[in-house]
Structures are given as C-alpha cells and as structure tokens.
C-alpha positions as CSV (number, residue, x, y, z in Angstrom):
1,M,6.3,29.7,-8.1
2,D,9.2,27.5,-8.9
3,H,8.2,25.6,-12.0
4,R,10.3,22.5,-11.0
5,R,9.3,22.3,-7.4
6,L,6.8,19.7,-6.1
7,A,5.4,19.0,-2.6
8,L,4.5,15.4,-1.6
9,V,2.2,15.0,1.4
10,P,2.1,11.4,2.9
11,P,0.8,10.8,6.4
12,R,4.1,9.0,7.2
13,Y,7.5,8.9,5.6
14,G,10.6,6.8,5.9
15,S,12.4,3.6,4.7
16,D,11.1,1.8,7.9
17,V,7.5,2.8,7.3
18,V,5.3,0.0,6.0
19,G,2.5,1.1,3.7
20,G,1.7,1.1,0.0
21,A,0.9,4.7,-0.5
22,E,3.8,5.8,1.6
23,T,6.2,3.6,-0.4
24,L,4.6,5.0,-3.6
25,L,5.3,8.6,-2.7
26,R,8.8,7.9,-1.3
27,E,10.0,6.1,-4.4
28,A,8.2,8.5,-6.8
29,G,9.8,11.4,-5.0
30,A,13.3,10.0,-5.2
31,G,12.8,9.3,-8.9
32,L,11.4,12.7,-9.7
33,A,14.3,14.4,-7.8
34,A,16.8,12.3,-9.8
35,R,15.1,13.8,-12.9
36,G,15.8,17.4,-11.8
37,W,12.6,18.2,-9.8
38,Q,13.0,19.9,-6.4
39,V,10.9,17.7,-4.2
40,D,9.7,18.6,-0.7
41,V,8.1,15.9,1.5
42,L,5.8,17.4,4.0
43,T,4.8,14.8,6.5
44,T,4.4,13.9,10.2
45,C,6.7,12.7,13.0
46,A,4.8,9.4,13.2
47,R,6.1,6.0,12.2
48,D,3.3,3.7,13.4
49,H,-0.2,4.1,11.9
50,F,-1.9,2.6,15.0
51,T,-0.5,4.8,17.7
52,W,0.6,7.8,15.6
53,A,3.2,8.5,18.2
54,N,5.7,11.2,17.3
55,E,8.8,9.1,16.9
56,Y,10.8,11.2,14.4
57,P,12.2,14.6,15.3
58,P,10.3,17.6,13.9
59,G,11.8,20.0,11.5
60,E,13.8,19.9,8.3
61,H,15.8,16.9,7.3
62,H,17.2,15.4,4.0
63,D,16.8,12.0,2.5
64,G,19.1,11.9,-0.4
65,D,17.9,14.6,-2.8
66,L,14.6,15.0,-1.0
67,R,13.9,17.8,1.5
68,V,11.8,16.3,4.3
69,V,9.9,18.6,6.7
70,R,8.2,16.8,9.6
71,F,5.4,18.2,11.8
72,P,4.1,16.7,15.1
73,V,0.9,14.8,15.3
74,V,-1.7,16.2,17.7
75,R,-4.0,13.7,19.4
76,D,-5.9,15.5,22.0
77,T,-9.3,13.8,21.7
78,S,-10.8,10.8,23.4
79,G,-11.4,8.6,20.3
80,A,-15.1,8.2,21.2
81,D,-16.5,9.8,18.1
82,R,-14.2,7.8,15.9
83,A,-15.2,4.5,17.5
84,R,-18.9,5.4,17.3
85,V,-18.7,6.2,13.6
86,E,-16.6,3.0,12.9
87,G,-19.4,1.1,14.6
88,M,-22.0,2.7,12.4
89,L,-20.0,1.8,9.3
90,A,-19.5,-1.8,10.5
91,R,-23.3,-2.1,10.8
92,G,-23.8,-0.8,7.3
93,E,-25.2,2.6,8.5
94,K,-24.4,5.9,6.7
95,P,-23.3,8.5,9.3
96,G,-24.3,12.1,8.7
97,L,-21.9,14.8,7.6
98,A,-21.5,16.1,11.2
99,D,-20.6,12.6,12.4
100,Q,-18.2,12.2,9.5
101,E,-16.4,15.4,10.4
102,A,-16.2,14.4,14.0
103,W,-14.8,11.0,13.0
104,L,-12.1,12.7,10.8
105,N,-11.0,15.1,13.6
106,D,-11.1,12.5,16.4
107,G,-7.8,10.9,15.4
108,L,-4.5,12.2,14.1
109,R,-4.4,15.9,13.2
110,V,-1.4,17.9,12.1
111,P,-2.3,21.6,12.3
112,E,1.3,22.8,11.9
113,L,1.6,20.9,8.6
114,F,-1.7,22.4,7.4
115,H,-0.7,26.0,8.3
116,H,2.7,25.5,6.7
117,L,1.1,24.5,3.4
118,L,-1.3,27.4,3.6
119,D,1.8,29.7,3.7
120,T,3.8,27.9,1.0
121,A,1.4,26.3,-1.4
122,E,2.0,29.0,-4.0
123,Q,5.6,28.0,-4.3
124,Y,4.8,24.6,-5.8
125,R,4.1,23.6,-9.4
126,A,2.0,20.7,-8.0
127,I,1.1,19.3,-4.6
128,V,0.7,15.5,-4.5
129,V,-1.4,14.0,-1.6
130,A,-2.0,10.3,-0.7
131,P,-3.8,8.2,0.4
132,Y,-7.4,9.5,0.6
133,L,-8.3,8.1,4.1
134,F,-6.2,10.4,6.3
135,W,-6.7,13.9,7.8
136,T,-3.4,15.0,6.2
137,T,-4.6,14.2,2.7
138,L,-8.0,15.8,3.0
139,A,-6.9,18.9,4.8
140,C,-3.8,19.5,2.7
141,G,-5.5,18.4,-0.6
142,L,-7.9,21.2,-0.4
143,V,-5.5,24.1,0.4
144,A,-4.8,24.7,-3.3
145,P,-7.0,22.1,-5.1
146,E,-6.4,23.7,-8.6
147,R,-2.8,22.4,-8.6
148,T,-3.2,19.4,-6.4
149,I,-2.9,15.8,-7.6
150,A,-4.5,13.2,-5.4
151,A,-3.2,9.6,-5.5
152,P,-6.2,8.2,-3.5
153,C,-5.1,4.5,-3.3
154,L,-8.8,3.7,-3.2
155,H,-10.2,0.5,-1.6
156,D,-13.8,-0.8,-1.9
157,E,-14.7,0.1,1.7
158,P,-17.5,2.1,3.3
159,H,-15.1,5.0,4.2
160,A,-14.5,5.7,0.5
161,R,-18.2,6.6,0.2
162,L,-18.3,9.1,3.0
163,D,-19.4,12.6,1.9
164,V,-16.5,14.2,3.6
165,F,-14.2,12.9,1.0
166,E,-16.2,14.0,-2.0
167,P,-14.4,17.4,-2.4
168,L,-11.1,15.6,-2.6
169,L,-12.2,12.8,-5.0
170,S,-14.1,15.2,-7.3
171,G,-12.4,18.7,-6.9
172,V,-8.7,18.4,-7.2
173,G,-6.7,19.4,-10.2
174,G,-5.8,15.9,-11.2
175,M,-5.9,12.3,-10.0
176,W,-3.2,9.6,-10.3
177,M,-4.7,6.1,-10.3
178,Q,-2.7,2.9,-10.0
179,T,-4.9,0.4,-11.8
180,E,-8.0,0.3,-14.0
181,P,-10.1,-1.4,-11.3
182,E,-9.2,1.5,-9.0
183,L,-10.4,3.9,-11.7
184,D,-13.6,1.9,-12.1
185,L,-14.2,2.1,-8.3
186,L,-13.6,5.9,-8.4
187,A,-16.2,6.3,-11.1
188,S,-18.7,4.3,-9.2
189,I,-18.5,6.3,-6.0
190,A,-17.8,9.9,-7.1
191,T,-17.7,12.3,-10.0
192,P,-14.1,12.1,-11.0
193,P,-12.2,15.4,-11.7
194,A,-11.7,16.3,-15.4
195,R,-8.1,15.2,-15.3
196,V,-7.6,11.5,-14.3
197,E,-5.0,9.1,-15.5
198,V,-3.8,5.6,-14.6
199,V,-0.1,6.2,-14.1
200,G,0.5,3.0,-12.1
201,E,3.7,2.9,-10.2
202,G,7.1,1.3,-10.4
203,V,8.6,-1.8,-8.7
204,P,12.4,-1.8,-8.2
205,V,14.0,-4.8,-9.9
206,P,16.6,-6.5,-7.7
207,D,20.0,-7.3,-9.2
208,G,19.7,-10.9,-7.9
209,Y,18.3,-13.2,-5.2
210,D,19.8,-15.5,-2.7
211,P,17.1,-17.8,-1.2
212,D,19.7,-20.0,0.6
213,R,21.0,-17.0,2.4
214,F,17.5,-16.2,3.6
215,R,16.9,-19.7,4.8
216,A,20.2,-19.8,6.7
217,R,19.7,-16.4,8.3
218,H,16.3,-17.4,9.7
219,G,17.0,-21.0,10.5
220,L,14.5,-22.4,8.1
221,G,16.7,-25.2,6.7
222,D,14.9,-26.9,3.9
223,R,11.4,-26.3,5.2
224,R,8.9,-25.4,2.5
225,F,6.7,-22.3,3.1
226,V,4.3,-19.8,1.8
227,L,5.0,-16.1,2.4
228,C,2.9,-13.1,3.4
229,G,4.2,-9.6,4.2
230,G,3.1,-6.2,5.0
231,R,0.5,-5.0,7.6
232,R,-0.7,-7.9,9.7
233,E,-4.2,-6.7,10.6
234,G,-7.9,-7.5,9.9
235,A,-8.3,-4.9,7.2
236,K,-5.6,-6.7,5.2
237,G,-7.1,-10.2,5.6
238,W,-4.3,-11.5,8.0
239,E,-6.6,-13.3,10.4
240,E,-8.5,-14.9,7.6
241,L,-5.3,-16.2,6.1
242,L,-4.1,-17.6,9.4
243,R,-7.4,-19.4,9.8
244,G,-7.5,-20.7,6.3
245,W,-3.8,-21.8,6.3
246,A,-4.3,-23.6,9.6
247,R,-7.4,-25.4,8.4
248,A,-5.5,-26.6,5.3
249,V,-2.5,-27.8,7.2
250,R,-4.6,-29.7,9.8
251,R,-6.9,-31.3,7.2
252,N,-4.2,-32.3,4.8
253,E,-1.0,-32.6,7.0
254,L,0.6,-30.2,4.6
255,E,4.4,-29.7,4.9
256,L,4.0,-26.0,4.2
257,D,4.9,-23.5,6.9
258,L,3.8,-19.8,6.9
259,V,6.5,-17.1,7.0
260,T,5.5,-13.5,7.5
261,F,7.2,-10.1,7.8
262,G,5.9,-6.6,8.4
263,V,4.1,-4.8,11.2
264,G,1.2,-5.9,13.5
265,D,0.6,-8.8,15.8
266,V,0.6,-12.3,14.4
267,H,-1.3,-14.4,17.0
268,A,-0.4,-17.9,15.6
269,P,-2.6,-20.8,16.6
270,E,-1.1,-22.6,19.6
271,D,-1.0,-26.0,18.0
272,L,0.8,-24.6,14.9
273,A,2.9,-21.9,16.6
274,D,6.2,-23.6,15.5
275,R,5.0,-23.5,11.9
276,V,4.4,-19.8,11.8
277,H,7.6,-17.7,11.5
278,D,7.3,-14.0,12.2
279,L,10.3,-12.1,11.0
280,G,9.1,-8.6,11.9
281,F,10.5,-5.8,9.9
282,V,13.1,-7.0,7.3
283,S,15.5,-5.2,4.9
284,E,14.6,-4.9,1.2
285,A,17.4,-7.5,0.4
286,D,16.0,-9.9,2.9
287,R,12.5,-9.4,1.6
288,D,13.6,-10.1,-2.0
289,D,15.4,-13.3,-0.9
290,A,12.3,-14.4,1.0
291,M,10.2,-13.9,-2.2
292,A,12.6,-16.2,-4.1
293,A,12.7,-18.8,-1.3
294,A,8.9,-19.1,-0.9
295,D,6.8,-21.8,-2.6
296,A,4.2,-19.1,-3.1
297,Y,3.3,-15.6,-2.0
298,V,-0.2,-15.3,-0.5
299,Q,-2.1,-12.0,-0.8
300,P,-5.1,-12.3,1.5
301,S,-6.1,-8.6,1.3
302,V,-9.1,-7.3,-0.7
303,M,-8.2,-3.7,0.2
304,E,-5.6,-3.1,-2.6
305,S,-5.3,-0.4,-5.2
306,F,-2.1,-1.8,-6.7
307,S,-0.7,-4.7,-4.6
308,R,3.1,-4.2,-4.9
309,M,3.9,-7.4,-3.0
310,I,2.6,-9.6,-5.7
311,M,4.7,-7.8,-8.2
312,E,7.8,-8.5,-6.1
313,A,6.9,-12.1,-5.9
314,W,6.5,-12.4,-9.7
315,L,9.9,-10.7,-10.2
316,A,11.4,-13.4,-8.0
317,G,9.7,-16.1,-10.1
318,T,7.3,-17.1,-7.4
319,P,3.6,-17.9,-7.9
320,V,0.9,-15.8,-6.2
321,I,-2.1,-17.1,-4.4
322,G,-4.5,-14.2,-4.3
323,N,-7.8,-13.4,-2.6
324,G,-10.2,-13.3,-5.6
325,R,-12.7,-11.1,-3.7
326,G,-10.3,-8.2,-4.3
327,A,-10.8,-6.6,-7.8
328,V,-7.3,-5.4,-8.2
329,V,-5.6,-8.7,-7.2
330,R,-8.0,-10.7,-9.4
331,W,-7.3,-8.3,-12.3
332,H,-3.5,-8.7,-12.0
333,C,-3.7,-12.5,-11.7
334,E,-6.0,-12.9,-14.6
335,R,-4.0,-10.6,-16.8
336,S,-0.7,-12.1,-16.0
337,G,-1.8,-15.8,-15.8
338,A,0.8,-16.2,-13.0
339,G,-1.5,-16.6,-10.0
340,L,-4.1,-18.7,-8.4
341,L,-7.3,-17.2,-6.9
342,Y,-9.5,-18.2,-4.0
343,D,-12.7,-16.9,-2.6
344,D,-13.0,-18.8,0.6
345,D,-11.1,-21.2,3.0
346,A,-12.0,-24.2,0.9
347,E,-10.5,-22.7,-2.3
348,L,-7.5,-21.5,-0.3
349,E,-7.0,-25.1,0.8
350,Q,-7.0,-26.2,-2.8
351,C,-4.4,-23.6,-3.8
352,L,-2.1,-24.6,-0.9
353,R,-2.4,-28.3,-1.7
354,Y,-1.5,-27.5,-5.4
355,V,1.6,-25.6,-4.3
356,A,2.6,-28.3,-1.8
357,E,1.9,-31.3,-4.1
358,A,2.8,-30.0,-7.5
359,P,5.8,-27.6,-7.0
360,D,7.1,-27.9,-10.5
361,D,3.7,-27.0,-12.0
362,A,3.4,-24.1,-9.6
363,A,6.9,-22.8,-10.6
364,T,5.8,-23.0,-14.3
365,L,2.7,-21.1,-13.5
366,A,4.7,-18.2,-12.1
367,K,6.9,-17.7,-15.2
368,P,4.7,-15.1,-17.0
369,G,4.7,-13.0,-13.9
370,R,8.1,-11.5,-14.3
371,D,7.5,-10.3,-17.9
372,Y,4.1,-8.9,-16.7
373,V,5.8,-6.6,-14.2
374,L,8.7,-5.6,-16.5
375,D,6.4,-4.8,-19.3
376,R,4.1,-2.6,-17.2
377,Y,5.5,-1.5,-13.8
378,T,9.0,-0.2,-13.9
379,W,9.9,3.1,-12.4
380,P,11.2,4.7,-15.6
381,A,7.9,4.1,-17.3
382,A,5.8,5.2,-14.3
383,L,7.9,8.4,-13.9
384,D,7.4,9.2,-17.5
385,R,3.6,9.0,-17.0
386,M,3.8,11.1,-13.9
387,E,5.9,13.8,-15.4
388,S,3.7,13.9,-18.5
389,T,0.6,14.6,-16.4
390,I,2.3,17.4,-14.5
391,E,3.4,19.1,-17.7
392,R,0.0,18.8,-19.3
393,W,-2.2,19.5,-16.3
394,F,-0.2,22.4,-14.9
395,P,1.7,24.1,-17.8
396,A,4.7,26.2,-16.6
C-alpha cells in the first residue's frame, strides 16, 4: 500500500459533466493532489447520465495532477426491470430485494472498473465513492469496505431506503456527509457506520464578476431575470419552477424573465417562450457572471445534499429563492438569513413579486450570504477536514 495514494470513484468525470457529486470529487481530488496525495480517478467513459453513452475514450489519461482511468459502460439489458421497479417506487410500494437487485443491474454496469478495483484495491490508503445511487458506487464501495469512504450525497427519496444500499450506508469504513440535514437523514434510514463526519465541501471564490459582459454576450440588454442552473429534469424540480414562474408572470405581468443553463430539455410555455432563455452548458466564468447579473437565483430542487449553486449565488451577492420543502435548502437559507423560501406556487409568486418590486430590499437580503459561504465552505477548510478523517480513520 502507498500511504499517500487515494482512489476516487465517481460514475462520471470531467469539467463538462454536470452533477453535484461529480463536481465534489473532481475538485476534492484536485485539492488533495495539490497537497501531495497521489490521486487516481476510476470512472466511466460516459458524459451524460440519461444515455450513459461511452463518449470519452477508455484507458489512462491525466487531468492536471490527477490520473484518470476510464472504463466503458455496459448496457446490454432491456430496461424493463428498472422501469417496473421505478413504477413501484412511484406508487409508494416497497420492492423486494430480488427486484431491487434487478433494478440495480438493469442500467449502467461497468464490470471492467469493478474487476480493476478488485485487483488494485490494496494499493490505496482509502477509496472514496460517490454518490450512493449508482452501480459504480455500490459495487466498488464493497470491494474493500474497511478502507472505503462513502460520500453518499443522500436525498430524501424512496431509493435511499432500498435494502440493497444498506451494506454501503452502514458497512463502509467511513462516511463523508455534506450537511447536518443529510446526516440526520442518514440516521433516519440506516444504521450509520462508526465513523461519520460532516466535512462539507468547498466552493471556489471567483476573483471578480462582470454582469454587463454576461448580458452583452447573451443579448439580454437590461432585461431583469431570475436564474436557475444545473440539471433541468423532474427530479430537480425544473417543471414545477417553469409552471410556478409562468403563473406568477401571467398573473402579475412581472418584468422578470427566466434564464437557465445546464443539461436537459427546457420545454418553455409557448406564450412565454421569448421570456425563457436557455444558455445550455456555460463556462465557469459565464456562470459566475450570470449569478451576479441575476435579480435572484431560484433553487427549485428538494433533492439536495449540499446545494452548491446557492453558495455561488451568495458569493456573487445575489439573493436565493429556495424550495422550502427541501431540508438542506431550508437549513442554509435559515442559517444564512440570505434567502426566501416557498412551499408552493402561491408562495413562489410572492417571492418573485418581492424581487421584482423591491430590488433594493432583495439585494440587502442577500448580503449575509457571502460571509456565510466564506466562513463555512471554502476548499482549504473542507480539505483540512477530509485529510483529518483519512489520517484518523486509516492510520498509516
């Protein structure tokens, strides 16, 4: 074993990959490598989490100081078992263990990655897997559980309560949690392992912002807008946000457009299509400028374990409108005092009206947010916590 060698196992990896857990491991890996750790990223050739198509070439590559080894995804099943179990979960039914195993194996599988780790696991001081929901995490997390750290990125969803995940959530050598609400959720659905710690994560702090550059680049002129980024899909509340925003704009004739970036289809309402601006995938600089240009950032997702986007908004001095049904988003907004919360379309309408009609008050509301992030979620502090757990949990 090399006492300064780590393996990170995300289901996807790359600067053009959109996903909170993937970003967490990519930035943590770069930070740990800069501190002298030898970091291997063992991942797939996939970029898109809907198709799982093998878009990156397999084999060994390098991303800065990180050694990246990619393995092809195998999808040789019909998807019928997965669809059947998803239907059961949607109806509130609990599938049996055999159904759960069929569901897990009726999607992406990466047998070459699993066998590679079987052969090399003993070389690593620690193996870090994330997030809990994917075949790569469960299969690789149980290869050498005694020196595996899981960063589950838990959401309060039926999948987290499936029996098939219990060995991962209870039996690994350690667990990195991102927030206290995520830790509370873990304790409510599983018997946590003996070693669990809230390490959080870091959010890079931009050197500056240029909102005028963003407006000029995307032809927005002086139009006022709220912003939403990331994965545009039902699980992240995108359709609910579109519906609620459209309702508020129609009822109040709000001069408040909706700007969005990320992955997934947008499906803007026909009568408001010119008020919804889909930027697709944007650079980090463009994202930061967008945060500064927005009147507010809207976080419609309740499936959050950290919610990095609201941290980026607060760093830019922008207020957050958050879905209060999500424990993590509510926790951040209440602790920081820099956000507004809504539980339904009517409350979202009130928040949007406030931002549109009282912009100065909304800007004042956002001010505590930047200090909240800087005091708690910088990468130097997060890396200190991560290194401390590795040293304590797996002594050299």
